[in-house]
C-alpha positions, 0 to 999 in steps of 0.5 A: 385926368388920364392923358391919351398917349399909351403908357407902360403898364404898372403893377407897383412903384419901382424902388427908384421912385419915391412914394408919397411918404419919401418924396419932398414934403411939398409932394407928400402932403396935400394942399392946405386951405384957410378953412378946414372940414372933412369934405375940404380935406378930402377934396384937397387930398385928391390924387389920380389912382391908376392901379387898384387891388382886386377888392370889390368896391361893393354894390352898396357903395356903387349904388351910393355913388350913382345916387350922389351923381343923380343928386348933383346940380344940373343945367336948367333941370334938364338932366342931360347926362347918363352914366353907363356902368361897364360890367361886361368883359367884352364891353370893358375891353372895347373901352380899353381899346378906345383908351389905349391905356393899360390900366383901363383893361382887366377887372380891377376897379369899377368902370363908368362912362359919363355920357352927354345925353340929349336923346332922352329929351329928344324923345320927350320933345318928339312925343310932345310935338316940339321941334328938335332943332334946339337940341342940335345947338352947341349950347345944348351940348355944353349943357349936357357936358356941364351935367356929366362933368358935375355928376362925375366930380360928385362921384369922385368926391364921394368915392374919395371920402370913403377912401377909394381911389379914382381916375378920370379917363379922357383917353376914351375919346381915342375912338369915339365912334367905336365907343358909341357902337360898343356902348349902344349909344343912340343919336344925340348922345356922346361918351364924354369921359370915363371914370375908374373907381376902386381900392388904391394899390399905389401911393402917388405923390401929390402933383403940384397945381398952378399958383392961385395968382396965375389961375384966379383973377379978381374982376378981370383975367390975370395976365400970365406975363405978370406972373413969370416968377411964380410960373418959373418957381412952379416949373421947378416944383413940378420937376420934382414929381415922379409920375408912377406911369414912368417912375424911374424919372422926374417929369418935365416942367409944366411949361415943357409939357405944354410945349411938347404934349398939347395935341399929341395922343389919339384922343387929341387927334380923333375926329371928335367934331365929325362924330358929334355931327353924326350924332346930331350934336353941335350942328349949329 
C-alpha cells in the first residue's frame, strides 16, 4: 500500500539500483508455498507498481475487474461498498492533491476509489420506515470496510492474473474531507482506499514479508518476544531491498521503519474521526 508521505517522482529505475533481475535471489523471486496453482502463483508474485506505461487497460478488462469486485464476499449480504472509477482529469487531480503522491496524478493507469457506503442502505431503510441508528454504529462501518477491502483485493488478484500492475493508495486520506467533496460523496459514505491499475513500467524487487512464526499463531497470539532471532534475521533481509521511490539506497530495517515512520505523513495525521462523524459514521 502507498504510504502517506510525499515521495519523489519516478520514471525509470536508476542504474545504481538493482532491478528484480539483478537483486539478491531472495528479492528477485516471489515467495513459495507447499501447494501451487496459477492463482496461488499470481498471489505470491504480488508487487506494488507505481509506474505505468501509457497503454490503456481496456474497457473489457475494466468491466471484468468491476464485475469481479461485485462478486466478492460481503458481510451479511449488505453490500456496503461502492467503487468510483475516476476518469475526469479534474477529479483525478483532486485525488492526486489529497494523496500527495506524484504517481497518482496524470493519466497513466486506471484510478479507482473504494468507498464504504452505508448511504444506499440508509435510503432503503428510510423508505421502509426503519430506524437509521444501526448504521451509525462503529460495527456497521467496519462491515463496510470489510466489503470495500475484499472487493479491492479481488480486483487486485484478477488484475495481476492478467499481467497488470496494481498499487493501493492509503494516502488518499491525506485530505478525506476534500476527497468527499471532489467525489460528491453523500452522508454515511467514506473513501477508504484508492487503487491504481495499469501496465507496469517498472520491475521492483519482491519486498520481504515477516516470517510465519511471527504473524501466525496456533490457538493463541504468537508473542514477539519469543521470536527475536527471526525478527533480527528479517531485519537484515529487509535492508537489502531497494525501494524504487528512492532507488539510490537500501531501505532501513523493518524495526527501524516502525520506530521512525508510524504516525508520520498527512494521512496518518488527518482528522479522520472528525470526518467520519460529520459523515454520520462511527457515532456510537
